[in-house]
N, CA, C and O of each residue as an XYZ file, in Angstrom:
640
protein
N     -23.143    115.315     -7.067
C     -21.890    114.653     -6.755
C     -20.876    115.724     -6.378
O     -20.767    116.747     -7.053
N     -20.149    115.492     -5.322
C     -19.169    116.474     -4.852
C     -17.949    116.478     -5.756
O     -17.682    115.496     -6.449
N     -17.206    117.581     -5.751
C     -15.982    117.619     -6.559
C     -14.994    116.524     -6.154
O     -14.265    116.005     -7.000
N     -14.966    116.176     -4.880
C     -14.049    115.128     -4.424
C     -14.479    113.767     -4.968
O     -13.634    112.960     -5.356
N     -15.774    113.510     -4.997
C     -16.265    112.234     -5.533
C     -16.015    112.157     -7.030
O     -15.649    111.104     -7.551
N     -16.211    113.264     -7.714
C     -15.936    113.297     -9.156
C     -14.453    113.051     -9.421
O     -14.087    112.313    -10.336
N     -13.605    113.682     -8.604
C     -12.158    113.501     -8.764
C     -11.774    112.044     -8.524
O     -10.944    111.492     -9.246
N     -12.377    111.418     -7.509
C     -12.097    110.012     -7.228
C     -12.524    109.110     -8.367
O     -11.813    108.177     -8.738
N     -13.708    109.401     -8.926
C     -14.194    108.601    -10.052
C     -13.293    108.790    -11.272
O     -12.968    107.824    -11.962
N     -12.892    110.034    -11.537
C     -11.987    110.306    -12.662
C     -10.646    109.592    -12.473
O     -10.069    109.062    -13.423
N     -10.163    109.590    -11.225
C      -8.903    108.901    -10.944
C      -9.042    107.405    -11.219
O      -8.177    106.803    -11.856
N     -10.133    106.809    -10.738
C     -10.357    105.374    -10.945
C     -10.476    105.029    -12.416
O      -9.910    104.035    -12.870
N     -11.205    105.839    -13.163
C     -11.361    105.601    -14.601
C     -10.026    105.763    -15.312
O      -9.701    104.993    -16.216
N      -9.250    106.769    -14.903
C      -7.927    106.979    -15.514
C      -6.994    105.805    -15.284
O      -6.292    105.371    -16.197
N      -6.989    105.296    -14.067
C      -6.131    104.144    -13.750
C      -6.604    102.918    -14.522
O      -5.788    102.186    -15.084
N      -7.896    102.692    -14.555
C      -8.441    101.535    -15.259
C      -8.147    101.603    -16.756
O      -7.737    100.609    -17.355
N      -8.355    102.767    -17.357
C      -8.105    102.881    -18.799
C      -6.623    102.727    -19.120
O      -6.267    102.143    -20.143
N      -5.757    103.247    -18.252
C      -4.325    103.065    -18.514
C      -3.917    101.608    -18.338
O      -3.028    101.127    -19.040
N      -4.555    100.901    -17.413
C      -4.266     99.469    -17.239
C      -4.712     98.692    -18.466
O      -3.995     97.813    -18.943
N      -5.901     99.015    -18.982
C      -6.396     98.321    -20.175
C      -5.477     98.603    -21.361
O      -5.171     97.694    -22.133
N      -5.033     99.851    -21.514
C      -4.140    100.187    -22.622
C      -2.803     99.456    -22.472
O      -2.254     98.942    -23.446
N      -2.294     99.420    -21.251
C      -1.029     98.727    -21.016
C      -1.113     97.248    -21.313
O      -0.203     96.676    -21.912
N      -2.206     96.625    -20.896
C      -2.404     95.193    -21.157
C      -2.531     94.952    -22.658
O      -2.012     93.964    -23.178
N      -3.216     95.850    -23.348
C      -3.355     95.716    -24.803
C      -2.016     95.772    -25.508
O      -1.762     94.996    -26.430
N      -1.153     96.687    -25.080
C       0.168     96.776    -25.707
C       1.021     95.558    -25.374
O       1.783     95.085    -26.217
N       0.900     95.053    -24.165
C       1.617     93.828    -23.794
C       1.152     92.667    -24.665
O       1.972     91.919    -25.198
N      -0.159     92.516    -24.809
C      -0.708     91.426    -25.625
C      -0.298     91.559    -27.091
O      -0.022     90.560    -27.756
N      -0.261     92.790    -27.590
C       0.166     92.997    -28.982
C       1.601     92.523    -29.166
O       1.924     91.904    -30.180
N       2.462     92.808    -28.197
C       3.844     92.329    -28.267
C       3.928     90.817    -28.245
O       4.741     90.224    -28.954
N       3.082     90.186    -27.428
C       3.076     88.723    -27.358
C       2.585     88.113    -28.667
O       3.090     87.079    -29.105
N       1.592     88.760    -29.293
C       1.095     88.257    -30.578
C       2.153     88.390    -31.666
O       2.297     87.505    -32.510
N       2.896     89.504    -31.646
C       3.975     89.644    -32.619
C       5.020     88.562    -32.405
O       5.541     87.995    -33.365
N       5.326     88.278    -31.149
C       6.297     87.224    -30.866
C       5.805     85.885    -31.403
O       6.579     85.128    -31.990
N       4.538     85.593    -31.207
C       3.980     84.340    -31.713
C       4.092     84.270    -33.233
O       4.392     83.214    -33.790
N       3.852     85.392    -33.896
C       3.964     85.421    -35.363
C       5.407     85.164    -35.799
O       5.645     84.405    -36.739
N       6.364     85.790    -35.125
C       7.769     85.556    -35.473
C       8.171     84.106    -35.203
O       8.899     83.507    -35.995
N       7.700     83.538    -34.091
C       8.005     82.133    -33.792
C       7.410     81.206    -34.847
O       8.040     80.226    -35.244
N       6.203     81.514    -35.299
C       5.580     80.724    -36.358
C       6.415     80.807    -37.629
O       6.655     79.794    -38.286
N       6.861     82.018    -37.977
C       7.699     82.184    -39.168
C       9.004     81.398    -39.030
O       9.491     80.825    -40.005
N       9.564     81.370    -37.831
C      10.792     80.600    -37.608
C      10.533     79.108    -37.820
O      11.356     78.415    -38.420
N       9.401     78.614    -37.334
C       9.061     77.198    -37.531
C       8.899     76.880    -39.012
O       9.363     75.839    -39.477
N       8.244     77.765    -39.752
C       8.072     77.563    -41.195
C       9.427     77.589    -41.895
O       9.673     76.793    -42.802
N      10.301     78.492    -41.482
C      11.639     78.562    -42.065
C      12.385     77.247    -41.864
O      13.044     76.760    -42.783
N      12.284     76.675    -40.672
C      12.957     75.396    -40.403
C      12.354     74.262    -41.225
O      13.085     73.400    -41.713
N      11.038     74.252    -41.383
C      10.404     73.230    -42.213
C      10.864     73.353    -43.666
O      11.173     72.352    -44.313
N      10.908     74.576    -44.168
C      11.370     74.794    -45.545
C      12.833     74.388    -45.703
O      13.216     73.820    -46.726
N      13.642     74.678    -44.695
C      15.051     74.309    -44.742
C      15.206     72.786    -44.822
O      16.016     72.274    -45.595
N      14.425     72.080    -44.022
C      14.508     70.603    -44.051
C      14.087     70.057    -45.413
O      14.690     69.115    -45.927
N      13.059     70.651    -45.985
C      12.611     70.218    -47.309
C      13.683     70.498    -48.363
O      13.904     69.678    -49.254
N      14.345     71.648    -48.264
C      15.426     71.966    -49.206
C      16.594     71.006    -49.040
O      17.221     70.612    -50.023
N      16.887     70.630    -47.806
C      17.985     69.691    -47.578
C      17.673     68.328    -48.196
O      18.546     67.703    -48.799
N      16.444     67.876    -48.048
C      16.051     66.593    -48.640
C      16.148     66.677    -50.157
O      16.674     65.769    -50.800
N      15.641     67.767    -50.732
C      15.703     67.939    -52.192
C      17.146     68.002    -52.667
O      17.481     67.447    -53.714
N      18.000     68.671    -51.908
C      19.418     68.763    -52.269
C      20.076     67.378    -52.244
O      20.819     67.018    -53.157
N      19.795     66.616    -51.196
C      20.367     65.266    -51.086
C      19.909     64.389    -52.244
O      20.703     63.657    -52.835
N      18.634     64.470    -52.556
C      18.107     63.668    -53.671
C      18.736     64.090    -54.997
O      19.065     63.242    -55.827
N      18.904     65.399    -55.198
C      19.474     65.881    -56.459
C      20.923     65.423    -56.623
O      21.314     64.981    -57.704
N      21.712     65.524    -55.569
C      23.113     65.116    -55.683
C      23.254     63.600    -55.746
O      24.165     63.091    -56.399
N      22.372     62.879    -55.080
C      22.397     61.420    -55.193
C      22.088     61.002    -56.633
O      22.725     60.101    -57.178
N      21.118     61.657    -57.228
C      20.774     61.359    -58.634
C      21.930     61.718    -59.557
O      22.211     60.997    -60.515
N      22.605     62.840    -59.269
C      23.742     63.255    -60.103
C      24.876     62.238    -60.032
O      25.474     61.902    -61.054
N      25.173     61.751    -58.836
C      26.223     60.731    -58.693
C      25.799     59.450    -59.410
O      26.624     58.794    -60.047
N      24.538     59.095    -59.312
C      24.030     57.902    -60.007
C      24.158     58.030    -61.517
O      24.509     57.062    -62.192
N      23.873     59.224    -62.060
C      24.015     59.436    -63.504
C      25.483     59.344    -63.923
O      25.805     58.791    -64.975
N      26.361     59.890    -63.091
C      27.787     59.798    -63.410
C      28.232     58.336    -63.430
O      28.946     57.905    -64.335
N      27.798     57.580    -62.416
C      28.184     56.174    -62.346
C      27.642     55.405    -63.549
O      28.337     54.565    -64.120
N      26.404     55.695    -63.926
C      25.796     55.015    -65.080
C      26.536     55.346    -66.366
O      26.778     54.468    -67.194
N      26.893     56.611    -66.532
C      27.589     57.033    -67.747
C      28.957     56.372    -67.834
O      29.349     55.897    -68.900
N      29.684     56.337    -66.727
C      30.998     55.693    -66.747
C      30.863     54.190    -67.008
O      31.609     53.618    -67.802
N      29.901     53.560    -66.328
C      29.716     52.116    -66.496
C      29.301     51.781    -67.921
O      29.736     50.770    -68.473
N      28.459     52.627    -68.524
C      28.024     52.390    -69.905
C      29.185     52.507    -70.878
O      29.178     51.887    -71.941
N      30.186     53.307    -70.509
C      31.366     53.466    -71.364
C      32.392     52.371    -71.134
O      33.417     52.311    -71.813
N      32.108     51.513    -70.178
C      33.029     50.416    -69.919
C      34.153     50.793    -68.962
O      35.133     50.058    -68.846
N      34.026     51.933    -68.272
C      35.066     52.382    -67.334
C      34.763     51.793    -65.961
O      33.609     51.729    -65.539
N      35.830     51.362    -65.264
C      35.680     50.828    -63.915
C      35.386     52.004    -62.969
O      36.204     52.916    -62.848
N      34.231     51.988    -62.302
C      33.829     53.116    -61.451
C      34.241     52.914    -59.995
O      33.935     53.751    -59.146
N      34.932     51.808    -59.697
C      35.316     51.528    -58.322
C      36.664     52.104    -57.950
O      37.084     51.989    -56.798
N      37.359     52.728    -58.904
C      38.672     53.288    -58.593
C      39.013     54.367    -59.614
O      38.331     54.529    -60.625
N      40.084     55.099    -59.324
C      40.595     56.078    -60.265
C      39.759     57.346    -60.353
O      39.015     57.699    -59.438
N      39.911     58.019    -61.500
C      39.241     59.305    -61.724
C      37.725     59.235    -61.602
O      37.145     60.135    -60.994
N      37.048     58.226    -62.139
C      35.588     58.186    -61.993
C      35.151     58.183    -60.528
O      34.202     58.871    -60.151
N      35.849     57.408    -59.718
C      35.507     57.359    -58.299
C      35.767     58.705    -57.632
O      34.973     59.156    -56.806
N      36.883     59.349    -57.991
C      37.203     60.659    -57.420
C      36.166     61.714    -57.827
O      35.777     62.550    -57.012
N      35.730     61.671    -59.066
C      34.734     62.638    -59.544
C      33.405     62.424    -58.822
O      32.764     63.389    -58.406
N      32.993     61.178    -58.672
C      31.736     60.905    -57.967
C      31.846     61.297    -56.491
O      30.884     61.808    -55.918
N      33.006     61.063    -55.873
C      33.207     61.460    -54.472
C      33.170     62.980    -54.342
O      32.601     63.512    -53.389
N      33.778     63.678    -55.302
C      33.767     65.141    -55.274
C      32.338     65.669    -55.438
O      31.956     66.638    -54.782
N      31.565     65.046    -56.294
C      30.167     65.456    -56.483
C      29.375     65.237    -55.198
O      28.592     66.099    -54.799
N      29.570     64.104    -54.555
C      28.881     63.826    -53.295
C      29.301     64.825    -52.215
O      28.464     65.276    -51.434
N      30.579     65.170    -52.164
C      31.077     66.142    -51.186
C      30.472     67.523    -51.439
O      30.106     68.236    -50.504
N      30.374     67.888    -52.720
C      29.768     69.170    -53.074
C      28.300     69.194    -52.624
O      27.810     70.217    -52.145
N      27.622     68.090    -52.776
C      26.234     67.996    -52.310
C      26.132     68.134    -50.802
O      25.230     68.802    -50.296
N      27.056     67.500    -50.077
C      27.054     67.605    -48.613
C      27.354     69.040    -48.182
O      26.753     69.553    -47.239
N      28.286     69.676    -48.882
C      28.620     71.069    -48.568
C      27.415     71.979    -48.834
O      27.116     72.868    -48.038
N      26.737     71.753    -49.943
C      25.543     72.531    -50.258
C      24.469     72.308    -49.189
O      23.782     73.250    -48.793
N      24.325     71.075    -48.728
C      23.361     70.776    -47.664
C      23.688     71.499    -46.368
O      22.791     71.985    -45.679
N      24.979     71.572    -46.036
C      25.389     72.291    -44.833
C      25.084     73.784    -44.942
O      24.672     74.414    -43.967
N      25.288     74.342    -46.129
C      24.978     75.758    -46.341
C      23.480     76.021    -46.192
O      23.075     77.012    -45.584
N      22.669     75.138    -46.744
C      21.215     75.266    -46.623
C      20.809     75.205    -45.150
O      19.987     75.996    -44.689
N      21.395     74.256    -44.422
C      21.069     74.106    -43.004
C      21.505     75.335    -42.204
O      20.752     75.826    -41.363
N      22.706     75.828    -42.460
C      23.201     76.993    -41.733
C      22.332     78.225    -42.004
O      21.979     78.953    -41.077
N      21.993     78.455    -43.267
C      21.162     79.614    -43.601
C      19.779     79.504    -42.968
O      19.264     80.488    -42.436
N      19.183     78.344    -43.019
C      17.863     78.155    -42.432
C      17.871     78.317    -40.925
O      16.975     78.936    -40.351
N      18.896     77.753    -40.282
C      19.008     77.859    -38.832
C      19.226     79.310    -38.415
O      18.627     79.775    -37.445
N      20.079     80.027    -39.143
C      20.329     81.435    -38.816
C      19.076     82.282    -39.018
O      18.773     83.150    -38.199
N      18.357     82.037    -40.092
C      17.130     82.792    -40.361
C      16.092     82.523    -39.271
O      15.429     83.452    -38.810
N      15.947     81.279    -38.858
C      14.988     80.941    -37.803
C      15.399     81.589    -36.480
O      14.550     82.101    -35.750
N      16.685     81.568    -36.173
C      17.157     82.206    -34.935
C      16.902     83.712    -34.969
O      16.533     84.306    -33.956
N      17.098     84.320    -36.126
C      16.841     85.748    -36.267
C      15.352     86.052    -36.077
O      14.998     87.040    -35.433
N      14.486     85.212    -36.632
C      13.047     85.399    -36.454
C      12.665     85.292    -34.972
O      11.862     86.082    -34.476
N      13.235     84.329    -34.282
C      12.934     84.174    -32.853
C      13.463     85.365    -32.056
O      12.829     85.796    -31.093
N      14.613     85.895    -32.449
C      15.163     87.090    -31.794
C      14.231     88.279    -31.993
O      13.933     89.008    -31.047
N      13.772     88.472    -33.229
C      12.821     89.563    -33.492
C      11.559     89.391    -32.648
O      10.983     90.374    -32.183
N      11.136     88.166    -32.453
C       9.967     87.902    -31.621
C      10.198     88.293    -30.173
O       9.318     88.868    -29.532
N      11.379     87.981    -29.655
C      11.692     88.362    -28.276
C      11.734     89.879    -28.135
O      11.269     90.430    -27.137
N      12.296     90.554    -29.145
C      12.351     92.016    -29.119
C      10.931     92.589    -29.156
O      10.630     93.531    -28.422
N      10.065     92.040    -29.991
C       8.679     92.525    -30.077
C       7.950     92.325    -28.750
O       7.207     93.204    -28.313
N       8.155     91.188    -28.114
C       7.503     90.930    -26.831
C       8.023     91.894    -25.767
O       7.244     92.434    -24.982
N       9.323     92.108    -25.742
C       9.910     93.042    -24.777
C       9.402     94.455    -25.020
O       9.060     95.167    -24.075
N       9.352     94.861    -26.278
C       8.869     96.194    -26.625
C       7.408     96.371    -26.211
O       7.038     97.418    -25.679
N       6.589     95.367    -26.448
C       5.192     95.433    -26.028
C       5.057     95.537    -24.522
O       4.219     96.284    -24.018
N       5.877     94.791    -23.806
C       5.848     94.850    -22.344
C       6.243     96.236    -21.850
O       5.575     96.810    -20.991
N       7.327     96.767    -22.394
C       7.794     98.092    -21.971
C       6.780     99.182    -22.341
O       6.546    100.100    -21.556
N       6.184     99.084    -23.523
C       5.159    100.061    -23.923
C       3.951     99.967    -23.008
O       3.376    100.986    -22.624
N       3.571     98.765    -22.662
C       2.439     98.574    -21.759
C       2.698     99.163    -20.387
O       1.835     99.831    -19.819
N       3.884     98.918    -19.856
C       4.239     99.473    -18.543
C       4.274    100.997    -18.620
O       3.776    101.685    -17.729
N       4.871    101.517    -19.697
C       4.942    102.968    -19.862
C       3.572    103.597    -19.964
O       3.327    104.638    -19.354
N       2.672    102.993    -20.719
C       1.310    103.522    -20.845
C       0.591    103.495    -19.503
O      -0.095    104.448    -19.135
N       0.754    102.407    -18.785
C       0.105    102.299    -17.482
C       0.620    103.377    -16.532
O      -0.171    104.073    -15.894
N       1.922    103.515    -16.437
C       2.494    104.499    -15.520
C       2.141    105.930    -15.925
O       1.862    106.769    -15.069
N       2.154    106.201    -17.207
C       1.791    107.528    -17.687
C       0.332    107.842    -17.362
O       0.017    108.946    -16.916
N      -0.550    106.881    -17.583
C      -1.969    107.075    -17.270
C      -2.201    107.274    -15.785
O      -2.995    108.128    -15.390
N      -1.519    106.497    -14.960
C      -1.665    106.637    -13.510
C      -1.157    108.009    -13.081
O      -1.769    108.664    -12.237
N      -0.043    108.446    -13.658
C       0.516    109.754    -13.326
C      -0.454    110.876    -13.686
O      -0.673    111.787    -12.888
N      -1.042    110.812    -14.895
C      -2.019    111.836    -15.290
C      -3.232    111.807    -14.369
O      -3.722    112.854    -13.946
N      -3.715    110.604    -14.059
C      -4.886    110.484    -13.187
C      -4.574    111.013    -11.792
O      -5.403    111.694    -11.190
N      -3.403    110.711    -11.280
C      -3.019    111.185     -9.947
C      -2.882    112.700     -9.932
O      -3.283    113.353     -8.969
N      -2.317    113.261    -10.996
C      -2.191    114.723    -11.086
C      -3.557    115.382    -11.094
O      -3.767    116.388    -10.416
N      -4.490    114.822    -11.859
C      -5.850    115.359    -11.877
C      -6.523    115.224    -10.529
O      -7.224    116.135    -10.089
N      -6.321    114.108     -9.874
C      -6.917    113.883     -8.557
C      -6.339    114.852     -7.542
O      -7.074    115.450     -6.756
N      -5.026    115.008     -7.560
C      -4.378    115.931     -6.621
C      -4.864    117.355     -6.857
O      -5.125    118.087     -5.903
N      -4.988    117.756     -8.128
C      -5.471    119.101     -8.438
C      -6.881    119.326     -7.945
O      -7.211    120.418     -7.483
N      -7.717    118.309     -8.036
C      -9.097    118.461     -7.596
C      -9.225    118.412     -6.085
O     -10.131    119.024     -5.520
N      -8.333    117.695     -5.429
C      -8.433    117.530     -3.982
C      -7.679    118.600     -3.203
O      -7.949    118.790     -2.017
N      -6.762    119.289     -3.823
C      -5.993    120.291     -3.085
C      -6.877    121.506     -2.852
O      -7.718    121.843     -3.686
N      -6.684    122.153     -1.726
C      -7.522    123.324     -1.439
C      -7.239    124.432     -2.437
O      -6.094    124.667     -2.821
N      -8.284    125.095     -2.842
C      -8.152    126.192     -3.794
C      -7.954    127.473     -2.995
O      -8.797    127.833     -2.173
N      -6.848    128.155     -3.233
C      -6.642    129.392     -2.471
C      -7.673    130.441     -2.886
O      -8.026    130.560     -4.059
N      -8.137    131.184     -1.911
C      -9.098    132.234     -2.237
C      -8.339    133.446     -2.753
O      -7.288    133.806     -2.222
N      -8.867    134.054     -3.764
C      -8.157    135.203     -4.332
C      -8.212    136.390     -3.379
O      -9.255    136.713     -2.812
N      -7.104    137.002     -3.228
C      -7.023    138.217     -2.420
C      -6.337    139.277     -3.248
O      -5.422    138.992     -4.020
N      -6.781    140.474     -3.081
C      -6.171    141.590     -3.784
C      -4.973    142.071     -3.006
O      -5.046    142.274     -1.794
N      -3.858    142.254     -3.710
C      -2.691    142.756     -2.981
C      -2.931    144.195     -2.527
O      -3.602    144.976     -3.202
N      -2.398    144.503     -1.436
C      -2.529    145.873     -0.948
C      -1.622    146.780     -1.757
O      -0.405    146.601     -1.800
N      -2.250    147.767     -2.400
C      -1.500    148.716     -3.212
C      -1.525    150.056     -2.502
O      -2.586    150.619     -2.232
N      -0.347    150.547     -2.210
C      -0.358    151.844     -1.529
C      -0.889    152.955     -2.439
O      -0.640    152.925     -3.644
N      -1.593    153.905     -1.907
C      -2.094    154.994     -2.720
C      -0.956    155.782     -3.353
O       0.138    155.881     -2.798
N      -1.231    156.327     -4.500
C      -0.221    157.105     -5.220
C      -0.060    158.461     -4.506
O      -1.016    159.161     -4.172
N       1.142    158.747     -4.316
C       1.511    160.020     -3.726
C       1.236    160.102     -2.251
O       1.250    161.200     -1.694
N       1.002    159.064     -1.633
C       0.669    159.242     -0.262
C       1.278    158.365      0.656
O       1.034    158.462      1.858
């Protein structure tokens, strides 16, 4: 095999291997993004479950307050008992809003991290590909460029 054919084969292998490495890094970024998106979906599911549990807990608390007042013979349709039950219900709604806000923010952050991972994988893949092509091209150019023949410089004789 001639040196030129070997250089061509080395160039082709270099380009191919850098393409495979670049694609691998791109795919790794996409897989990380999928994992972050999955985590965001789980976060939203957990948030919804917490909101339901919160609503049920505060509904039960208001029901216990109403039962306790009614058992004591207090009118629960007006006055302080009604205000206390309304305040308890409002506190439950406020707690539900906090749960929703935290869950939504956490899910958005997970999706953001996923986008960053995908972008990073893409950029790493492109960088690996370009770096590999550059190395392969440099090797090819070195093998294909004419090799200068060594010549001895003319040295004048000493003293003459």
